[in-house]
C-alpha positions in Angstrom: -16.2 -42.0 -33.3 -13.0 -42.7 -35.3 -10.5 -39.7 -35.6 -7.4 -39.6 -37.9 -3.9 -38.9 -36.7 -1.3 -37.7 -39.1 2.5 -37.1 -38.5 3.5 -34.0 -37.1 6.8 -33.9 -39.1 5.3 -35.0 -42.9 1.6 -34.9 -42.7 1.3 -38.8 -43.9 -1.6 -40.4 -42.0 -1.1 -42.5 -40.0 -4.2 -44.1 -38.5 -7.6 -44.2 -37.6 -8.9 -45.0 -33.6 -11.2 -43.9 -31.2 -11.6 -42.2 -28.2 -8.6 -43.5 -25.1 -6.4 -45.0 -27.8 -2.8 -44.2 -27.5 -0.6 -45.6 -30.0 3.1 -45.4 -30.9 4.5 -46.2 -34.3 6.9 -45.2 -36.6 5.6 -43.0 -39.4 6.1 -45.4 -43.0 6.9 -42.1 -45.2 9.5 -40.5 -42.7 10.4 -42.8 -40.2 9.7 -40.4 -37.5 8.8 -41.9 -34.0 5.3 -40.9 -33.3 3.3 -41.3 -30.1 -0.4 -40.5 -30.6 -3.1 -39.8 -28.2 -6.6 -39.7 -28.3 -9.0 -37.9 -25.8 -12.4 -36.2 -25.8 -12.0 -35.3 -29.3 -8.5 -34.6 -28.9 -6.0 -36.0 -31.4 -2.3 -34.8 -30.6 0.5 -36.9 -32.4 4.1 -36.1 -31.3 7.7 -36.9 -32.3 9.4 -38.8 -29.7 13.0 -40.1 -29.0 12.4 -43.4 -29.4 9.6 -46.1 -29.2 8.4 -48.2 -25.9 9.9 -51.8 -26.0 8.3 -54.1 -23.9 10.8 -56.2 -21.8 10.7 -60.4 -22.9 
């Protein structure tokens, strides 16, 4: 099943994803860094101080 996540700051729809997803992204509307987690029919979106970056 797919679920929708919205920005916790401005309410903009951010993404559609399935169970077990962990997504870090920036809201295109308010530019807030957001972490989205989807587990067993629970969608949680929280503002975070900064996004993780991969080392090269």
